[in-house]
Residue frames relative to the residue before (quaternion, step in Angstrom):
aa qw qx qy qz dx dy dz
X 1.0000 0.0000 0.0000 0.0000 0.00 0.00 0.00
X 0.6742 0.4629 -0.2670 0.5098 3.46 1.05 -0.86
X 0.5967 0.5759 -0.3284 0.4522 3.48 1.13 -0.50
X 0.6819 0.4703 -0.2830 0.4835 3.53 0.95 -0.91
X 0.6346 0.4754 -0.3629 0.4895 3.64 0.94 -0.82
X 0.6159 0.5805 -0.3576 0.3947 3.70 0.80 -0.76
X 0.6471 0.5164 -0.2467 0.5038 3.55 1.26 -1.09
X 0.6942 0.5029 -0.3011 0.4178 3.48 0.83 -0.91
X 0.6113 0.5575 -0.2942 0.4786 3.43 1.26 -0.92
X 0.5990 0.5711 -0.3099 0.4680 3.64 1.15 -0.93
X 0.6723 0.4924 -0.3050 0.4611 3.52 0.90 -0.99
X 0.7344 0.5243 -0.2258 0.3671 3.41 0.83 -1.22
X 0.7617 0.3984 -0.1404 0.4913 3.44 1.14 -1.09
X 0.5725 0.5779 -0.3990 0.4231 3.64 1.10 -0.24
X 0.0621 0.7778 -0.6213 0.0721 3.49 -0.66 1.07
X 0.4657 -0.7112 0.4452 0.2812 3.52 -0.95 0.68
X 0.2383 -0.7656 0.5751 0.1625 3.57 -0.99 0.78
X 0.0490 -0.7969 0.6008 -0.0391 3.49 -0.61 1.33
X 0.2974 -0.7492 0.5713 0.1543 3.49 -0.90 1.01
X 0.4837 -0.7116 0.4338 0.2674 3.53 -0.62 1.06
X 0.6435 0.5170 -0.2899 0.4843 3.60 1.05 -0.89
X 0.6753 0.4612 -0.3092 0.4855 3.60 0.71 -0.92
X 0.6858 0.4886 -0.3087 0.4423 3.68 0.91 -0.85
X 0.6301 0.5040 -0.3630 0.4661 3.54 1.02 -0.64
X 0.6780 0.5282 -0.2969 0.4162 3.65 0.96 -0.80
X 0.6314 0.5146 -0.2947 0.4997 3.45 1.33 -0.79
X 0.6163 0.5522 -0.2905 0.4804 3.53 1.07 -0.74
X 0.6777 0.4598 -0.3000 0.4892 3.60 0.84 -0.80
X 0.6851 0.4642 -0.3172 0.4631 3.62 0.95 -0.81
X 0.5767 0.5540 -0.3715 0.4716 3.57 1.10 -0.48
X 0.6533 0.5603 -0.2556 0.4404 3.48 0.84 -0.99
X 0.6994 0.5105 -0.1982 0.4593 3.34 1.10 -1.10
X 0.6711 0.4931 -0.2592 0.4892 3.51 1.08 -0.94
X 0.7034 0.4732 -0.2424 0.4718 3.51 0.90 -0.92
X 0.5925 0.5178 -0.3816 0.4850 3.64 1.17 -0.25
X 0.6157 0.5457 -0.3172 0.4717 3.32 1.12 -0.57
X 0.6635 0.5204 -0.2653 0.4676 3.37 1.04 -1.02
X 0.6455 0.4830 -0.3383 0.4854 3.63 1.04 -0.70
X 0.6809 0.4568 -0.3458 0.4563 3.60 0.77 -0.64
X 0.5939 0.5084 -0.3604 0.5088 3.69 1.09 -0.49
X 0.6757 0.4711 -0.3629 0.4356 3.63 0.79 -0.47
X 0.6111 0.5390 -0.3254 0.4798 3.47 1.11 -0.66
X 0.7338 0.4561 -0.2284 0.4488 3.51 0.90 -1.03
X 0.8186 0.2770 -0.1155 0.4897 3.59 0.84 -0.96
X 0.5040 0.6931 -0.3938 0.3326 3.60 1.17 -0.24
X 0.1952 -0.7805 0.5775 0.1383 3.55 -1.04 0.49
X 0.3801 0.7422 -0.4881 0.2579 3.54 1.13 0.32
X 0.5616 -0.6408 0.4234 0.3078 3.53 -1.13 0.91
X 0.5734 0.6437 -0.2886 0.4166 3.48 1.11 -0.91
X 0.6079 -0.5451 0.4146 0.4019 3.61 -1.27 0.31
X 0.2242 -0.8247 0.4852 0.1851 3.55 -0.04 1.05
X 0.6058 0.5864 -0.3534 0.4053 3.60 1.07 -0.64
X 0.6281 0.5641 -0.2541 0.4719 3.39 1.24 -0.89
X 0.6763 0.5043 -0.2257 0.4872 3.55 0.96 -1.07
X 0.6441 0.5632 -0.3042 0.4188 3.57 0.97 -0.98
X 0.5577 0.6491 -0.3410 0.3890 3.56 1.10 -0.56
X 0.7025 0.5078 -0.2386 0.4378 3.34 1.23 -1.00
X 0.5769 0.6231 -0.3927 0.3531 3.53 1.23 -0.50
X 0.6236 0.5562 -0.3356 0.4350 3.55 0.95 -0.65
X 0.6645 0.5076 -0.2667 0.4792 3.58 0.96 -1.03
X 0.6757 0.4822 -0.3063 0.4659 3.50 0.85 -0.95
X 0.6753 0.5022 -0.3191 0.4358 3.67 0.80 -0.77
X 0.6630 0.5163 -0.2565 0.4776 3.49 1.00 -0.88
X 0.6327 0.4911 -0.3146 0.5094 3.63 1.00 -0.82
X 0.6614 0.5106 -0.3345 0.4358 3.55 0.82 -0.97
X 0.6176 0.5508 -0.3267 0.4565 3.64 1.11 -0.93
X 0.6862 0.5285 -0.2803 0.4138 3.54 0.82 -0.94
X 0.6768 0.4913 -0.2799 0.4714 3.49 1.01 -0.97
X 0.6615 0.4609 -0.3335 0.4887 3.59 0.96 -0.77
X 0.6389 0.5266 -0.3693 0.4221 3.69 0.75 -0.61
X 0.6738 0.4890 -0.2991 0.4662 3.59 1.05 -0.80
X 0.7978 0.3470 -0.1578 0.4672 3.61 0.80 -0.96
X 0.4951 0.7201 -0.4188 0.2468 3.62 1.07 -0.18
X 0.7706 0.3032 -0.1715 0.5337 3.51 1.30 -0.76
X 0.6679 0.3910 -0.3096 0.5524 3.64 1.21 0.47
X 0.4532 -0.7022 0.5309 0.1405 3.27 -0.83 1.58
X 0.6428 0.5307 -0.3107 0.4569 3.61 0.97 -1.11
X 0.6746 0.5313 -0.2745 0.4328 3.66 0.88 -0.95
X 0.6471 0.5486 -0.2960 0.4390 3.37 1.16 -1.04
X 0.6545 0.5519 -0.2526 0.4508 3.46 1.08 -1.01
X 0.6340 0.5265 -0.2626 0.5019 3.43 1.22 -0.90
X 0.6166 0.5103 -0.3249 0.5038 3.70 1.00 -0.78
X 0.6592 0.5430 -0.3317 0.4007 3.57 0.81 -0.69
X 0.6602 0.4857 -0.2393 0.5206 3.38 1.25 -0.98
X 0.6503 0.5015 -0.3517 0.4494 3.61 0.94 -0.58
X 0.6801 0.5007 -0.2996 0.4440 3.62 0.97 -0.78
X 0.5228 0.6428 -0.3754 0.4155 3.47 1.27 -0.70
X 0.7396 0.4350 -0.2441 0.4519 3.68 0.87 -0.63
X 0.5696 0.5961 -0.4052 0.3949 3.62 1.31 -0.35
X 0.0675 -0.7681 0.6341 0.0571 3.56 -1.12 0.72
X 0.2207 -0.7615 0.5893 0.1554 3.63 -0.86 0.91
X 0.2856 -0.7637 0.5697 0.1030 3.56 -0.66 1.11
X 0.7333 0.4542 -0.2708 0.4273 3.68 0.80 -0.50
X 0.3361 -0.7747 0.5087 0.1676 3.61 -0.23 1.24
X 0.2998 -0.6798 0.6318 0.2212 3.50 -1.23 0.58
X 0.1874 -0.8412 0.5026 0.0683 3.51 -0.46 1.38
X 0.6697 0.4580 -0.2512 0.5278 3.65 1.30 -0.47
X 0.4321 -0.7128 0.4901 0.2549 3.57 -0.79 0.81
X 0.5950 0.5737 -0.3105 0.4695 3.44 1.43 -0.67
X 0.6567 0.5282 -0.3283 0.4265 3.55 1.00 -0.70
X 0.6375 0.5506 -0.3028 0.4459 3.37 1.31 -0.77
X 0.6255 0.5657 -0.3117 0.4377 3.54 1.22 -0.82
X 0.6574 0.5155 -0.2982 0.4618 3.55 1.07 -0.98
X 0.6211 0.6104 -0.2883 0.3981 3.48 1.26 -0.94
X 0.6876 0.4795 -0.2506 0.4843 3.31 1.12 -1.12
X 0.5834 0.5653 -0.3438 0.4710 3.59 1.10 -0.65
X 0.6793 0.4911 -0.2949 0.4586 3.58 0.88 -0.83
X 0.6415 0.5082 -0.2946 0.4934 3.54 1.16 -0.66
X 0.6363 0.5217 -0.3261 0.4654 3.57 1.17 -0.80
X 0.6021 0.5227 -0.3560 0.4873 3.66 0.97 -0.68
X 0.6868 0.4655 -0.3335 0.4476 3.68 0.78 -0.90
X 0.6631 0.4998 -0.3377 0.4432 3.59 0.98 -0.87
X 0.6319 0.5496 -0.3246 0.4396 3.62 0.98 -0.82
X 0.7573 0.4066 -0.2017 0.4696 3.51 0.79 -0.96
X 0.5820 0.4946 -0.3764 0.5243 3.63 1.25 -0.31
X 0.6838 0.4298 -0.3511 0.4738 3.69 0.93 -0.56
X 0.6034 -0.5506 0.4393 0.3739 3.71 0.99 -0.08
X 0.5976 0.5657 -0.4008 0.4028 3.71 1.13 -0.04
X 0.0805 -0.8412 0.5341 0.0237 3.53 0.32 1.29
X 0.6549 0.5362 -0.3033 0.4377 3.58 0.85 -0.96
X 0.6922 0.4764 -0.2926 0.4564 3.55 0.86 -1.20
X 0.6569 0.5188 -0.3212 0.4430 3.59 0.91 -0.87
X 0.6934 0.4720 -0.2908 0.4603 3.56 0.80 -0.96
X 0.6344 0.5396 -0.3051 0.4619 3.53 0.92 -0.80
X 0.6388 0.5674 -0.2642 0.4474 3.54 1.00 -1.04
X 0.6922 0.4609 -0.2394 0.5012 3.44 1.01 -1.27
X 0.6196 0.5520 -0.3579 0.4281 3.57 0.83 -0.70
X 0.6845 0.4941 -0.2818 0.4560 3.54 0.88 -1.08
X 0.6501 0.4876 -0.3176 0.4886 3.67 0.89 -0.95
X 0.6929 0.5083 -0.3387 0.3832 3.67 0.71 -0.85
X 0.5790 0.5956 -0.3267 0.4509 3.42 1.42 -0.82
X 0.6292 0.5239 -0.3157 0.4795 3.59 1.05 -1.08
X 0.6782 0.5207 -0.3198 0.4081 3.60 0.79 -0.97
X 0.6622 0.5121 -0.2655 0.4783 3.58 1.24 -0.91
X 0.6708 0.5219 -0.2647 0.4557 3.44 1.09 -0.82
X 0.6428 0.5121 -0.2978 0.4857 3.53 1.19 -0.62
X 0.5631 0.5657 -0.3521 0.4888 3.47 1.21 -0.69
X 0.7149 0.4999 -0.2558 0.4167 3.66 0.72 -1.11
X 0.7118 0.4469 -0.2083 0.5003 3.41 1.12 -0.84
X 0.5119 0.6605 -0.4060 0.3699 3.55 1.21 -0.26
X 0.5589 -0.6156 0.4240 0.3590 3.60 -0.92 0.61
X 0.4643 -0.6908 0.4801 0.2769 3.59 -0.81 0.97
X 0.5662 0.6214 -0.4233 0.3376 3.62 0.89 -0.44
X 0.6468 0.5050 -0.3416 0.4582 3.67 0.99 -0.53
X 0.5992 0.5723 -0.3593 0.4293 3.56 1.17 -0.36
X 0.6899 0.4196 -0.2496 0.5345 3.58 1.23 -0.58
X 0.4999 0.6545 -0.4345 0.3647 3.67 1.20 0.23
X 0.3758 -0.7079 0.5670 0.1900 3.49 -1.32 0.19
X 0.3305 -0.7015 0.5822 0.2444 3.62 -0.99 0.89
X 0.1863 -0.7458 0.6394 0.0188 3.50 -1.08 1.17
X 0.0116 -0.7729 0.6344 -0.0021 3.54 -0.88 1.01
X 0.1331 -0.7651 0.6293 0.0287 3.55 -0.91 1.16
X 0.1055 0.7834 -0.6105 0.0500 3.56 -1.04 0.61
X 0.1186 0.7645 -0.6284 0.0815 3.51 -1.26 0.63
X 0.4169 -0.7341 0.4980 0.1982 3.46 -1.19 0.84
X 0.7286 0.3060 -0.1790 0.5860 3.63 1.32 -0.03
X 0.0042 -0.8415 0.5400 -0.0147 3.66 0.57 1.28
X 0.3070 -0.7525 0.5362 0.2280 3.43 -1.10 0.64
X 0.6156 -0.5191 0.3770 0.4577 3.82 -1.01 0.25
X 0.8337 0.1590 -0.2045 0.4876 3.52 -1.03 1.04
X 0.2045 0.8247 -0.4942 0.1839 3.62 1.27 0.44
X 0.6992 0.4858 -0.2789 0.4442 3.65 0.77 -1.10
X 0.6662 0.4918 -0.3214 0.4593 3.64 1.01 -0.78
X 0.6098 0.5385 -0.3469 0.4667 3.63 1.14 -0.65
X 0.6786 0.5275 -0.3082 0.4076 3.45 0.90 -1.05
X 0.6591 0.5377 -0.2529 0.4610 3.61 1.13 -1.05
X 0.6428 0.5086 -0.3269 0.4705 3.47 1.18 -0.58
X 0.6897 0.4564 -0.3414 0.4466 3.56 0.89 -0.76
X 0.6208 0.5575 -0.3310 0.4407 3.62 1.12 -0.70
X 0.6281 0.5338 -0.2908 0.4857 3.63 1.03 -0.87
X 0.6728 0.4911 -0.3229 0.4494 3.60 0.94 -0.76
X 0.7828 0.3769 -0.1541 0.4705 3.68 1.11 -0.58
X 0.7522 0.3781 -0.1989 0.5017 3.46 1.05 -0.94
X 0.4871 -0.6904 0.4629 0.2681 3.52 -1.19 0.74
X 0.7675 0.0480 -0.0857 0.6335 3.48 1.47 -0.29
X 0.0642 -0.7736 0.6303 -0.0136 3.47 -1.01 0.97
X 0.0977 0.7941 -0.5978 0.0493 3.63 -0.84 0.85
X 0.3209 -0.7568 0.5426 0.1726 3.55 -0.61 1.22
X 0.1915 -0.8095 0.5468 0.0952 3.48 -0.76 1.10
X 0.8280 -0.0926 0.1129 0.5414 3.48 0.87 -1.00
X 0.0249 -0.7907 0.6097 0.0485 3.63 -1.05 0.58
X 0.0830 -0.7622 0.6404 0.0446 3.49 -1.01 1.02
X 0.0189 0.8464 -0.5241 0.0928 3.57 -0.34 1.09
X 0.0692 0.7401 -0.6624 0.0935 3.67 -0.92 0.95
X 0.7292 -0.4430 0.3200 0.4118 3.48 -1.44 0.09
X 0.8001 0.2391 -0.1037 0.5402 3.65 0.97 -0.92
X 0.7555 0.3042 -0.1772 0.5525 3.66 1.17 0.37
X 0.0190 0.7696 -0.6351 0.0638 3.58 -1.14 0.68
X 0.1193 0.7628 -0.6261 0.1091 3.46 -1.07 1.05
X 0.0307 -0.7991 0.5973 -0.0607 3.52 -0.92 1.07
X 0.1707 -0.7757 0.6009 0.0895 3.58 -1.17 0.75
X 0.0888 -0.8075 0.5831 0.0042 3.43 -0.89 0.92
X 0.2443 -0.6958 0.6388 0.2195 3.54 -1.26 0.27
X 0.0521 0.8581 -0.5077 0.0569 3.64 -0.25 1.11
X 0.1520 -0.7838 0.5968 0.0794 3.59 -1.14 0.26
X 0.0587 -0.8174 0.5704 0.0546 3.62 -0.75 0.84
X 0.5268 -0.6714 0.4258 0.3009 3.59 -1.02 0.85
X 0.7871 -0.0463 0.0239 0.6146 3.63 1.21 -0.59
X 0.7595 -0.4322 0.3186 0.3672 3.41 -1.48 0.21
X 0.5932 0.5945 -0.3237 0.4358 3.55 1.11 -0.91
X 0.7052 0.4410 -0.2823 0.4780 3.55 0.74 -1.10
X 0.5598 0.5871 -0.3865 0.4389 3.72 1.16 -0.59
X 0.7258 0.4277 -0.2619 0.4708 3.52 0.81 -1.14
X 0.6231 0.5569 -0.3557 0.4184 3.65 1.00 -0.59
X 0.6023 0.5598 -0.2800 0.4955 3.54 1.23 -0.87
X 0.6511 0.4901 -0.3138 0.4873 3.64 0.93 -0.67
X 0.6522 0.4760 -0.3271 0.4911 3.52 0.86 -0.93
X 0.6834 0.5007 -0.3312 0.4154 3.67 0.72 -0.94
X 0.6280 0.4843 -0.3391 0.5060 3.78 1.14 -0.69
X 0.6454 0.5243 -0.3431 0.4368 3.68 0.97 -0.51
X 0.5988 0.5395 -0.3029 0.5086 3.51 1.21 -0.71
X 0.6071 0.5092 -0.3993 0.4611 3.74 0.98 -0.44
X 0.7575 -0.1231 0.1623 0.6202 3.57 0.81 -1.13
X 0.4280 -0.7260 0.5024 0.1934 3.45 -0.77 1.30
X 0.7229 0.4346 -0.2451 0.4779 3.60 1.06 -0.69
X 0.3893 0.7510 -0.4482 0.2891 3.55 1.27 0.24
X 0.2479 -0.7734 0.5522 0.1882 3.71 -0.60 0.93
X 0.1176 -0.8173 0.5629 -0.0366 3.42 -0.75 1.24
X 0.0071 0.8089 -0.5869 0.0353 3.51 -0.72 1.17
X 0.0901 -0.7657 0.6325 0.0746 3.58 -0.79 0.92
X 0.0481 0.7770 -0.6270 0.0303 3.62 -0.98 0.76
X 0.5366 -0.6254 0.4947 0.2761 3.52 -1.08 1.01
X 0.5597 -0.6651 0.4067 0.2812 3.54 -0.84 1.03
X 0.6841 0.5211 -0.2453 0.4475 3.55 1.16 -0.73
X 0.6492 0.5288 -0.3111 0.4496 3.60 1.28 -0.32
X 0.5529 0.6086 -0.3944 0.4104 3.50 1.30 -0.08
């Protein structure tokens, strides 16, 4: 009985002590690191989706994580309440690109580290990972940087449509890399990274895709514009 009362008193009386100055410094560091992370994602990322739009979320996610951890780290009662609150959260938007997930976790890690007051560890870890990202970009083949992103979509897909598309692209493009396919009974969308040796092959590939399906939506976008 005494043990139960002691535990209840522990939950009731334990309150987090948050220094405003330390909190402000950690919040500023979190914002600074994740702004750099967002710029790195836009510059060095290879995701098909709009990188500039996605990068805006990284700063908010890191700062929100940092705020939550700062509040609950010294209170068991608040920690248990956080677990209960998060158990009812449902995220409906899927993350389709593994690269997006990697940057998302890195953003959360920055928030966790600064929220726990581990400035040196968070900054050092971020610096090492960012160096690896930059090094990977420098070592990457320059051929992909000159490629184009091709998006194909239709609301009335025929059987074997993907195979036909790949066959046409391989016959005209010097490089074809399938990035993503979303396929349903009444919809089809695929994303490719392609490269053409000259403009004539580019035109022939468009003509060949139109022959497969005249209603096929075709979108070419330079890799550097994403």
